[in-house]
TORRODO-211278 format. One record per residue (C-alpha): chain; x, y, z. Coordinates in steps of 0.5 Angstrom, whole numbers, plus 2048, in hexadecimal, padded with zeros to 3 digits. Layout:
REM residues N
<site><chain>A</chain><c1>X</c1><c2>Y</c2><c3>Z</c3></site>
...
//
This chain:
REM residues 118
<site><chain>A</chain><c1>7EB</c1><c2>7CF</c2><c3>7FA</c3></site>
<site><chain>A</chain><c1>7ED</c1><c2>7CF</c2><c3>801</c3></site>
<site><chain>A</chain><c1>7F3</c1><c2>7D2</c2><c3>800</c3></site>
<site><chain>A</chain><c1>7F0</c1><c2>7D8</c2><c3>7FC</c3></site>
<site><chain>A</chain><c1>7EA</c1><c2>7D8</c2><c3>802</c3></site>
<site><chain>A</chain><c1>7F0</c1><c2>7D8</c2><c3>807</c3></site>
<site><chain>A</chain><c1>7F4</c1><c2>7DE</c2><c3>804</c3></site>
<site><chain>A</chain><c1>7ED</c1><c2>7E2</c2><c3>803</c3></site>
<site><chain>A</chain><c1>7EC</c1><c2>7E1</c2><c3>80B</c3></site>
<site><chain>A</chain><c1>7F3</c1><c2>7E2</c2><c3>80D</c3></site>
<site><chain>A</chain><c1>7F3</c1><c2>7E9</c2><c3>80A</c3></site>
<site><chain>A</chain><c1>7EC</c1><c2>7EA</c2><c3>80D</c3></site>
<site><chain>A</chain><c1>7EF</c1><c2>7E8</c2><c3>814</c3></site>
<site><chain>A</chain><c1>7F5</c1><c2>7EC</c2><c3>813</c3></site>
<site><chain>A</chain><c1>7F1</c1><c2>7F2</c2><c3>811</c3></site>
<site><chain>A</chain><c1>7ED</c1><c2>7F1</c2><c3>817</c3></site>
<site><chain>A</chain><c1>7F3</c1><c2>7F0</c2><c3>81C</c3></site>
<site><chain>A</chain><c1>7F6</c1><c2>7F7</c2><c3>819</c3></site>
<site><chain>A</chain><c1>7F0</c1><c2>7FB</c2><c3>81A</c3></site>
<site><chain>A</chain><c1>7EF</c1><c2>7F9</c2><c3>821</c3></site>
<site><chain>A</chain><c1>7F6</c1><c2>7F9</c2><c3>823</c3></site>
<site><chain>A</chain><c1>7F7</c1><c2>800</c2><c3>820</c3></site>
<site><chain>A</chain><c1>7F0</c1><c2>802</c2><c3>822</c3></site>
<site><chain>A</chain><c1>7EF</c1><c2>805</c2><c3>81B</c3></site>
<site><chain>A</chain><c1>7E8</c1><c2>807</c2><c3>819</c3></site>
<site><chain>A</chain><c1>7E8</c1><c2>803</c2><c3>813</c3></site>
<site><chain>A</chain><c1>7E5</c1><c2>7FC</c2><c3>813</c3></site>
<site><chain>A</chain><c1>7EA</c1><c2>7F6</c2><c3>813</c3></site>
<site><chain>A</chain><c1>7E7</c1><c2>7F3</c2><c3>80D</c3></site>
<site><chain>A</chain><c1>7E8</c1><c2>7F9</c2><c3>809</c3></site>
<site><chain>A</chain><c1>7EF</c1><c2>7F9</c2><c3>80B</c3></site>
<site><chain>A</chain><c1>7F0</c1><c2>7F2</c2><c3>809</c3></site>
<site><chain>A</chain><c1>7ED</c1><c2>7F3</c2><c3>802</c3></site>
<site><chain>A</chain><c1>7F2</c1><c2>7F9</c2><c3>801</c3></site>
<site><chain>A</chain><c1>7F7</c1><c2>7F4</c2><c3>803</c3></site>
<site><chain>A</chain><c1>7F5</c1><c2>7EE</c2><c3>7FF</c3></site>
<site><chain>A</chain><c1>7F4</c1><c2>7F3</c2><c3>7F9</c3></site>
<site><chain>A</chain><c1>7FC</c1><c2>7F5</c2><c3>7FA</c3></site>
<site><chain>A</chain><c1>7FE</c1><c2>7EE</c2><c3>7FB</c3></site>
<site><chain>A</chain><c1>7FA</c1><c2>7ED</c2><c3>7F4</c3></site>
<site><chain>A</chain><c1>7FE</c1><c2>7F3</c2><c3>7F1</c3></site>
<site><chain>A</chain><c1>805</c1><c2>7F0</c2><c3>7F3</c3></site>
<site><chain>A</chain><c1>803</c1><c2>7E9</c2><c3>7F2</c3></site>
<site><chain>A</chain><c1>7FE</c1><c2>7E8</c2><c3>7EC</c3></site>
<site><chain>A</chain><c1>7FF</c1><c2>7E0</c2><c3>7ED</c3></site>
<site><chain>A</chain><c1>7FB</c1><c2>7E1</c2><c3>7F3</c3></site>
<site><chain>A</chain><c1>7F5</c1><c2>7E5</c2><c3>7F0</c3></site>
<site><chain>A</chain><c1>7F5</c1><c2>7DF</c2><c3>7EB</c3></site>
<site><chain>A</chain><c1>7F5</c1><c2>7DA</c2><c3>7F1</c3></site>
<site><chain>A</chain><c1>7EF</c1><c2>7DE</c2><c3>7F5</c3></site>
<site><chain>A</chain><c1>7EB</c1><c2>7E0</c2><c3>7EF</c3></site>
<site><chain>A</chain><c1>7E7</c1><c2>7D9</c2><c3>7EE</c3></site>
<site><chain>A</chain><c1>7E5</c1><c2>7D9</c2><c3>7F5</c3></site>
<site><chain>A</chain><c1>7E3</c1><c2>7E0</c2><c3>7F6</c3></site>
<site><chain>A</chain><c1>7DF</c1><c2>7E0</c2><c3>7F0</c3></site>
<site><chain>A</chain><c1>7DB</c1><c2>7DA</c2><c3>7F3</c3></site>
<site><chain>A</chain><c1>7DA</c1><c2>7DE</c2><c3>7F9</c3></site>
<site><chain>A</chain><c1>7D8</c1><c2>7E4</c2><c3>7F5</c3></site>
<site><chain>A</chain><c1>7D3</c1><c2>7E0</c2><c3>7F2</c3></site>
<site><chain>A</chain><c1>7D0</c1><c2>7DE</c2><c3>7F8</c3></site>
<site><chain>A</chain><c1>7D0</c1><c2>7E4</c2><c3>7FC</c3></site>
<site><chain>A</chain><c1>7C9</c1><c2>7E5</c2><c3>7FC</c3></site>
<site><chain>A</chain><c1>7C9</c1><c2>7DF</c2><c3>802</c3></site>
<site><chain>A</chain><c1>7CC</c1><c2>7E4</c2><c3>806</c3></site>
<site><chain>A</chain><c1>7C6</c1><c2>7E8</c2><c3>806</c3></site>
<site><chain>A</chain><c1>7C2</c1><c2>7E2</c2><c3>809</c3></site>
<site><chain>A</chain><c1>7C3</c1><c2>7E4</c2><c3>811</c3></site>
<site><chain>A</chain><c1>7C1</c1><c2>7EB</c2><c3>810</c3></site>
<site><chain>A</chain><c1>7BA</c1><c2>7E9</c2><c3>80C</c3></site>
<site><chain>A</chain><c1>7B9</c1><c2>7E4</c2><c3>812</c3></site>
<site><chain>A</chain><c1>7BA</c1><c2>7E9</c2><c3>817</c3></site>
<site><chain>A</chain><c1>7B5</c1><c2>7ED</c2><c3>814</c3></site>
<site><chain>A</chain><c1>7B0</c1><c2>7E8</c2><c3>813</c3></site>
<site><chain>A</chain><c1>7B2</c1><c2>7E6</c2><c3>81B</c3></site>
<site><chain>A</chain><c1>7B0</c1><c2>7ED</c2><c3>81D</c3></site>
<site><chain>A</chain><c1>7AB</c1><c2>7EE</c2><c3>818</c3></site>
<site><chain>A</chain><c1>7A6</c1><c2>7F0</c2><c3>81E</c3></site>
<site><chain>A</chain><c1>7AB</c1><c2>7F5</c2><c3>821</c3></site>
<site><chain>A</chain><c1>7AC</c1><c2>7F8</c2><c3>81A</c3></site>
<site><chain>A</chain><c1>7A4</c1><c2>7F8</c2><c3>819</c3></site>
<site><chain>A</chain><c1>7A3</c1><c2>7FC</c2><c3>81F</c3></site>
<site><chain>A</chain><c1>7A9</c1><c2>801</c2><c3>81F</c3></site>
<site><chain>A</chain><c1>7A9</c1><c2>801</c2><c3>817</c3></site>
<site><chain>A</chain><c1>7A6</c1><c2>808</c2><c3>817</c3></site>
<site><chain>A</chain><c1>7AB</c1><c2>80B</c2><c3>81C</c3></site>
<site><chain>A</chain><c1>7B1</c1><c2>808</c2><c3>818</c3></site>
<site><chain>A</chain><c1>7AF</c1><c2>80A</c2><c3>812</c3></site>
<site><chain>A</chain><c1>7AE</c1><c2>811</c2><c3>815</c3></site>
<site><chain>A</chain><c1>7B5</c1><c2>811</c2><c3>818</c3></site>
<site><chain>A</chain><c1>7B8</c1><c2>80F</c2><c3>812</c3></site>
<site><chain>A</chain><c1>7B5</c1><c2>814</c2><c3>80D</c3></site>
<site><chain>A</chain><c1>7B6</c1><c2>819</c2><c3>812</c3></site>
<site><chain>A</chain><c1>7BD</c1><c2>818</c2><c3>814</c3></site>
<site><chain>A</chain><c1>7BF</c1><c2>817</c2><c3>80C</c3></site>
<site><chain>A</chain><c1>7BC</c1><c2>81E</c2><c3>80B</c3></site>
<site><chain>A</chain><c1>7C0</c1><c2>821</c2><c3>811</c3></site>
<site><chain>A</chain><c1>7C6</c1><c2>81E</c2><c3>80F</c3></site>
<site><chain>A</chain><c1>7C5</c1><c2>821</c2><c3>808</c3></site>
<site><chain>A</chain><c1>7C4</c1><c2>828</c2><c3>80B</c3></site>
<site><chain>A</chain><c1>7C9</c1><c2>828</c2><c3>80F</c3></site>
<site><chain>A</chain><c1>7CE</c1><c2>826</c2><c3>80A</c3></site>
<site><chain>A</chain><c1>7CC</c1><c2>82B</c2><c3>805</c3></site>
<site><chain>A</chain><c1>7CC</c1><c2>831</c2><c3>80B</c3></site>
<site><chain>A</chain><c1>7D3</c1><c2>82E</c2><c3>80D</c3></site>
<site><chain>A</chain><c1>7D5</c1><c2>82E</c2><c3>805</c3></site>
<site><chain>A</chain><c1>7D3</c1><c2>835</c2><c3>804</c3></site>
<site><chain>A</chain><c1>7D6</c1><c2>838</c2><c3>80B</c3></site>
<site><chain>A</chain><c1>7DD</c1><c2>835</c2><c3>809</c3></site>
<site><chain>A</chain><c1>7DC</c1><c2>837</c2><c3>802</c3></site>
<site><chain>A</chain><c1>7DB</c1><c2>83E</c2><c3>805</c3></site>
<site><chain>A</chain><c1>7E1</c1><c2>83D</c2><c3>80A</c3></site>
<site><chain>A</chain><c1>7E6</c1><c2>83C</c2><c3>804</c3></site>
<site><chain>A</chain><c1>7E3</c1><c2>841</c2><c3>800</c3></site>
<site><chain>A</chain><c1>7E1</c1><c2>83D</c2><c3>7FA</c3></site>
<site><chain>A</chain><c1>7DD</c1><c2>840</c2><c3>7F5</c3></site>
<site><chain>A</chain><c1>7D9</c1><c2>83E</c2><c3>7EF</c3></site>
<site><chain>A</chain><c1>7DD</c1><c2>83E</c2><c3>7E8</c3></site>
<site><chain>A</chain><c1>7D6</c1><c2>83C</c2><c3>7E4</c3></site>
//
């Protein structure tokens, strides 16, 4: 279990180092996961060694959400005061993002001369 966990964490660390060193817009853990998948493809035995530990981590993934829940409970007073404003901001920004996306799509479709084949 320790070697498998060390392997997972080493790939995460390598991804983080690469992402920060090259100033990539991709999170380090994502790069590490990509590297781990490539390593699994190149060495299937590694995948078999890491599989039980990874499955154990995935089985208890809900524990990682505990800090977020504690944060919500700890700041419940602020959330109850600012809740309506937060809700309006979330809904408004979502509607605005969808509208801007649709307008940009329509503009680009018109720009490249896309036509309706239907």
